[in-house]
N, C-alpha and C positions, 0 to 999 in steps of 0.2 A: 504492499498499499505507500508507505514514503517513496520506495523508490518510484512508483507512478507518481505520485508526488510531486519528486523532483523531476524526474522527466519533464511532463507540464511545464514547470516553472523555468527550464531549461530550454524550450519550444515556444512558451511564449514571450521570453525572452529576447532570442534570437527575433522570433516577429516584428516586436518593438523596434527595435537598432539596426533590426535592415530595411525597414518599410519605413520609421518615422512617420511620426503626423505631422502633414503639411495642413499646412492653415489655411483653416475653414473660416470666411469672414466676411462678412454682405460687404458686395461688390459696385452696388447698386442700388438708389429709389427708384419704384418701377412706378407709383402713379400714388398722388396725396388726394382721399377722398375726403370732402369736410363735412361734418356732422354738423350739431348744433353752436349756433356762434350766440351766446348771451350777452348782450353788452353792456350790461349794467353790473353784471355780475365781474364781466373780464374771465368768462373761463371759455374755453375752444373743445369741442370733439371731436377729432382727427382721426381715420384708418388709414397707415402708412402700407404698401408692398417695398417688403426690401430684397433682394436678388440672393438668394448664398448659396454663394460654389462651393465643395465640394472636390476637388483636388482629388481626392484618396479613393484607391482602389478596394476599401472596401466603405461599407455603409457608416455613416455615421450621427452620434444622438446632440444635438440642442439642448443641454440644462439650462439652458437663464441668457439673458442680454438685458446688459443695463447701460444705455444711452441718452447722449442730453441734444436735445433736438433742434433745430432751428428749419423754421421752412419762413422765406420773403424777410429775410434777415431777421425776423422775430422768434426769441429762445420763445420754445414751449415745456423746457426743464425738463429732466430725467422721468423716463420712462424707464423700469422694469417690468422684464417680463419672465415669471418660471417655466413656462410654459417648458413642457419635453416634449420636442420633434424630431423625427427621424429623417434623412435627406441621404439618399439612394447615394452609389458610389458613381465617381464622377457624372455628376449631372449638377443641376443650377434648376433652384428652390424658390420660388416667392415665396416668402414667408410675410401676413401679414400684423404689422404688430397696432395697436388701438390707442391711441395718444386722448387721453382726458387732461390738461391743460387751463393750470389758473394763471391769467398771465398778469405781468407786474409794471406793465406801461402799457395802458389799455387805449391811453389817447394815439397814440404813432402805430400801438400791436394792431387795432382791428381793421383800419382801413388797409392798412397795409396787405391782413389775409383775402379781404372782400376786394381787393385789386388782385391779387395774386386767383382765385375764384372769378373773378369775371375773363381774366386775359386768360384761362387754362392750361398758362404757363409759368410754372414759377422757381427759383432756386431751391436746394435745400440743402444741408448740413445734418450726419450725423457722429457724433464721436461717445466714445464708451468703451465697452468689452464684449467679447462672448464670451461662453464658457462648452465645450465641446468636448467629447468622448466616445472609447469605445474599446471595449474590454474591463469596466472600472478602469481605466485611466483616464481624468480631465483634466485639460487643460484652456488656458486663458487666451483668448488670441486677443488684441486691438482693434478697434474699427476706426475707423476715420475716412469721414466718406465729405467731399463737397463737389457739388452738382448744382451747372447753370440749369438746365434747362429738365420738366418734371410735370409731369402732367396732373395737372387740377382737372378738381368735378366737386359739384355738390350732390351729397349720397342721396338718393331717393330712397322714400319710404312709402 
């Protein structure tokens, strides 16, 4: 029994050192869908698509994200996502992130967001980290996306 566990540990260690875990990070904001914007309270609800690239030869689980989000130059705060998702090997998958933001600068922020909705295009900036793992091994990777042309829309209910 002990020899079987030892062999499995050696095979596992060889697998991880030979393959290595390539960075699995969001590389693009695909779109931003605005929900409710409350002018009086300064709250914004939106849904953002993040394209996550898995260049590894094996499927990866995403165990969490923490992202600072800016849309149209307006800081929407930090988004923490603890959902666990699986990204298949050698693929790119779009993952939806819900953002519930409390704006601090309502006077300049709301008009910029409304202009982004009406123009159907805006800039987006996402910074933070993503935690991924496979076979009990987990690793955090930094996320830095600055994109000029992101499609915007208003959510239809």
